[in-house]
MDTraj code that builds the backbone (N, CA, C; nanometers):
import mdtraj as md
import numpy as np

residues = "MET LEU ARG THR ILE PHE VAL VAL GLY ALA LEU ALA LEU LEU GLY LEU VAL ALA LEU LYS PHE VAL PHE GLY LEU MET GLY PRO LEU VAL ALA LEU LEU PHE TRP LEU VAL GLY LEU ALA LEU LYS VAL ALA ALA LEU GLY LEU VAL GLY TYR VAL VAL ILE ARG LEU VAL SER PRO GLY THR ALA GLN ARG LEU LYS GLU ARG TRP GLY GLY ARG SER TYR".split()
xyz = np.array([
    [0.0820, -0.1189, 0.0000],
    [0.0000, 0.0000, 0.0000],
    [0.0868, 0.1258, 0.0000],
    [0.1923, 0.1237, 0.0776],
    [0.2828, 0.2388, 0.0799],
    [0.3490, 0.2580, -0.0563],
    [0.3814, 0.1458, -0.1199],
    [0.4421, 0.1531, -0.2528],
    [0.3452, 0.2168, -0.3521],
    [0.2182, 0.1837, -0.3464],
    [0.1166, 0.2405, -0.4354],
    [0.1056, 0.3914, -0.4164],
    [0.1100, 0.4369, -0.2928],
    [0.1036, 0.5799, -0.2642],
    [0.2243, 0.6516, -0.3245],
    [0.3420, 0.5919, -0.3114],
    [0.4623, 0.6531, -0.3696],
    [0.4565, 0.6557, -0.5225],
    [0.4042, 0.5501, -0.5830],
    [0.3930, 0.5447, -0.7294],
    [0.2951, 0.6504, -0.7785],
    [0.1813, 0.6642, -0.7117],
    [0.0836, 0.7660, -0.7502],
    [0.1439, 0.9055, -0.7344],
    [0.2163, 0.9290, -0.6282],
    [0.2819, 1.0584, -0.6074],
    [0.3877, 1.0859, -0.7138],
    [0.4660, 0.9828, -0.7467],
    [0.5692, 0.9988, -0.8500],
    [0.5056, 1.0276, -0.9857],
    [0.3962, 0.9579, -1.0178],
    [0.3274, 0.9831, -1.1441],
    [0.2659, 1.1232, -1.1476],
    [0.2141, 1.1683, -1.0347],
    [0.1588, 1.3032, -1.0284],
    [0.2682, 1.4074, -1.0516],
    [0.3834, 1.3895, -0.9893],
    [0.4949, 1.4811, -1.0106],
    [0.5438, 1.4766, -1.1549],
    [0.5498, 1.3591, -1.2129],
    [0.5906, 1.3450, -1.3522],
    [0.4908, 1.4149, -1.4451],
    [0.3631, 1.4031, -1.4125],
    [0.2600, 1.4728, -1.4900],
    [0.2732, 1.6234, -1.4797],
    [0.3027, 1.6738, -1.3613],
    [0.3219, 1.8183, -1.3440],
    [0.4429, 1.8682, -1.4222],
    [0.5508, 1.7914, -1.4209],
    [0.6692, 1.8285, -1.4987],
    [0.6362, 1.8285, -1.6472],
    [0.5606, 1.7279, -1.6930],
    [0.5230, 1.7207, -1.8343],
    [0.4346, 1.8387, -1.8731],
    [0.3400, 1.8760, -1.7880],
    [0.2542, 1.9914, -1.8161],
    [0.3351, 2.1205, -1.8222],
    [0.4289, 2.1362, -1.7316],
    [0.5142, 2.2543, -1.7312],
    [0.5950, 2.2613, -1.8612],
    [0.6460, 2.1469, -1.9051],
    [0.7250, 2.1420, -2.0276],
    [0.6390, 2.1751, -2.1496],
    [0.5195, 2.1151, -2.1584],
    [0.4320, 2.1377, -2.2746],
    [0.3858, 2.2823, -2.2800],
    [0.3376, 2.3367, -2.1690],
    [0.2885, 2.4738, -2.1709],
    [0.4021, 2.5748, -2.1791],
    [0.5206, 2.5368, -2.1395],
    [0.6364, 2.6231, -2.1594],
    [0.6702, 2.6373, -2.3066],
    [0.6488, 2.5318, -2.3845],
    [0.6710, 2.5382, -2.5288],
    [0.5552, 2.6057, -2.6009],
    [0.4344, 2.5907, -2.5500],
    [0.3179, 2.6467, -2.6187],
    [0.3115, 2.7993, -2.6084],
    [0.3686, 2.8573, -2.5060],
    [0.3648, 3.0024, -2.4901],
    [0.4248, 3.0758, -2.6085],
    [0.5482, 3.0440, -2.6469],
    [0.6058, 3.1113, -2.7638],
    [0.5323, 3.0796, -2.8939],
    [0.4766, 2.9591, -2.9062],
    [0.4025, 2.9267, -3.0278],
    [0.2747, 3.0087, -3.0391],
    [0.2068, 3.0300, -2.9269],
    [0.0866, 3.1136, -2.9278],
    [0.1233, 3.2579, -2.9594],
    [0.2346, 3.3049, -2.9052],
    [0.2802, 3.4414, -2.9351],
    [0.3128, 3.4553, -3.0839],
    [0.3756, 3.3537, -3.1425],
    [0.4055, 3.3554, -3.2859],
    [0.2774, 3.3568, -3.3677],
    [0.1776, 3.2805, -3.3260],
    [0.0490, 3.2781, -3.3955],
    [-0.0157, 3.4162, -3.3943],
    [-0.0185, 3.4814, -3.2786],
    [-0.0784, 3.6146, -3.2707],
    [-0.0008, 3.7158, -3.3538],
    [0.1305, 3.7038, -3.3584],
    [0.2113, 3.7946, -3.4403],
    [0.1788, 3.7749, -3.5888],
    [0.1657, 3.6491, -3.6316],
    [0.1327, 3.6218, -3.7713],
    [-0.0082, 3.6694, -3.8065],
    [-0.1027, 3.6546, -3.7159],
    [-0.2386, 3.7044, -3.7398],
    [-0.2372, 3.8566, -3.7512],
    [-0.1623, 3.9234, -3.6651],
    [-0.1509, 4.0695, -3.6735],
    [-0.0879, 4.1129, -3.8044],
    [0.0150, 4.0422, -3.8485],
    [0.0790, 4.0741, -3.9761],
    [-0.0175, 4.0530, -4.0921],
    [-0.0949, 3.9451, -4.0892],
    [-0.1926, 3.9181, -4.1947],
    [-0.2997, 4.0266, -4.1994],
    [-0.3436, 4.0742, -4.0835],
    [-0.4430, 4.1820, -4.0812],
    [-0.3866, 4.3112, -4.1390],
    [-0.2602, 4.3410, -4.1102],
    [-0.1978, 4.4612, -4.1660],
    [-0.1867, 4.4523, -4.3172],
    [-0.1474, 4.3357, -4.3681],
    [-0.1361, 4.3172, -4.5130],
    [-0.2731, 4.3273, -4.5786],
    [-0.3749, 4.2688, -4.5170],
    [-0.5108, 4.2764, -4.5708],
    [-0.5610, 4.4206, -4.5718],
    [-0.5333, 4.4961, -4.4674],
    [-0.5756, 4.6364, -4.4618],
    [-0.5038, 4.7181, -4.5695],
    [-0.3758, 4.6920, -4.5886],
    [-0.3007, 4.7619, -4.6925],
    [-0.3566, 4.7288, -4.8312],
    [-0.3896, 4.6035, -4.8564],
    [-0.4503, 4.5643, -4.9832],
    [-0.5855, 4.6291, -5.0042],
    [-0.6643, 4.6384, -4.8992],
    [-0.7952, 4.7032, -4.9086],
    [-0.7808, 4.8506, -4.9430],
    [-0.6891, 4.9188, -4.8764],
    [-0.6665, 5.0611, -4.9043],
    [-0.6191, 5.0788, -5.0483],
    [-0.5270, 4.9928, -5.0924],
    [-0.4796, 5.0013, -5.2303],
    [-0.5908, 4.9784, -5.3301],
    [-0.6779, 4.8825, -5.3055],
    [-0.7894, 4.8552, -5.3957],
    [-0.8867, 4.9725, -5.4002],
    [-0.9155, 5.0325, -5.2858],
    [-1.0071, 5.1468, -5.2823],
    [-0.9480, 5.2640, -5.3603],
    [-0.8187, 5.2876, -5.3456],
    [-0.7541, 5.3963, -5.4203],
    [-0.7612, 5.3677, -5.5701],
    [-0.7310, 5.2445, -5.6105],
    [-0.7388, 5.2101, -5.7530],
    [-0.8816, 5.2223, -5.8030],
    [-0.9777, 5.1835, -5.7223],
    [-1.1186, 5.1928, -5.7634],
    [-1.1619, 5.3378, -5.7811],
    [-1.1104, 5.4268, -5.6974],
    [-1.1453, 5.5688, -5.7116],
    [-1.0759, 5.6323, -5.8317],
    [-0.9501, 5.5960, -5.8538],
    [-0.8710, 5.6583, -5.9606],
    [-0.9035, 5.5964, -6.0957],
    [-0.9135, 5.4644, -6.1031],
    [-0.9332, 5.3953, -6.2302],
    [-1.0304, 5.2790, -6.2123],
    [-1.1607, 5.3041, -6.2270],
    [-1.2598, 5.1981, -6.2056],
    [-1.2431, 5.0785, -6.3013],
    [-1.1968, 5.1028, -6.4235],
    [-1.1768, 4.9928, -6.5187],
    [-1.0693, 4.8962, -6.4713],
    [-0.9601, 4.9509, -6.4214],
    [-0.8525, 4.8668, -6.3690],
    [-0.9005, 4.7888, -6.2474],
    [-0.9785, 4.8530, -6.1622],
    [-1.0313, 4.7838, -6.0438],
    [-1.1234, 4.6704, -6.0857],
    [-1.2027, 4.6918, -6.1915],
    [-1.2920, 4.5860, -6.2393],
    [-1.2115, 4.4681, -6.2945],
    [-1.1038, 4.4981, -6.3680],
    [-1.0182, 4.3898, -6.4201],
    [-0.9522, 4.3124, -6.3062],
    [-0.9057, 4.3845, -6.2042],
    [-0.8465, 4.3168, -6.0883],
    [-0.9492, 4.2289, -6.0184],
    [-1.0701, 4.2792, -6.0051],
    [-1.1756, 4.2026, -5.9383],
    [-1.2081, 4.0767, -6.0178],
    [-1.2148, 4.0885, -6.1500],
    [-1.2424, 3.9710, -6.2331],
    [-1.1275, 3.8721, -6.2284],
    [-1.0053, 3.9222, -6.2252],
    [-0.8893, 3.8333, -6.2258],
    [-0.8736, 3.7585, -6.0942],
    [-0.8868, 3.8267, -5.9818],
    [-0.8605, 3.7660, -5.8517],
    [-0.9882, 3.7242, -5.7787],
    [-1.0994, 3.7854, -5.8087],
    [-1.2223, 3.7571, -5.7342],
    [-1.3147, 3.6573, -5.8011],
    [-1.2825, 3.6156, -5.9201],
    [-1.3707, 3.5235, -5.9909],
    [-1.4757, 3.5991, -6.0673],
    [-1.5814, 3.5286, -6.1038],
    [-1.6882, 3.5884, -6.1836],
    [-1.7838, 3.6675, -6.0957],
    [-1.8279, 3.7806, -6.1468],
    [-1.9317, 3.8575, -6.0747],
    [-2.0610, 3.8406, -6.1502],
    [-2.1695, 3.8149, -6.0764],
    [-2.2991, 3.7883, -6.1402],
    [-2.3862, 3.9087, -6.1338],
])
top = md.Topology()
chain = top.add_chain()
for i, resn in enumerate(residues, 1):
    res = top.add_residue(resn, chain, resSeq=i)
    for name in ("N", "CA", "C"):
        top.add_atom(name, md.element.get_by_symbol(name[0]), res)
traj = md.Trajectory(xyz[None], top)
């Protein structure tokens, strides 16, 4: 019975060490994910601004871009 208690305690400690290791690695990965999402939003906003400027200056060019990249418009 004493041996069982020690084994359960050892497994619990091993589990805590494993959790610390896994979540220690996940922190930087989550930070990288948020950085990439922020970068993607900035690029999307820049593309939107560029498209709006092209649409105001040259509607024909904007229509060609929309047909080329956006598919068919019905």
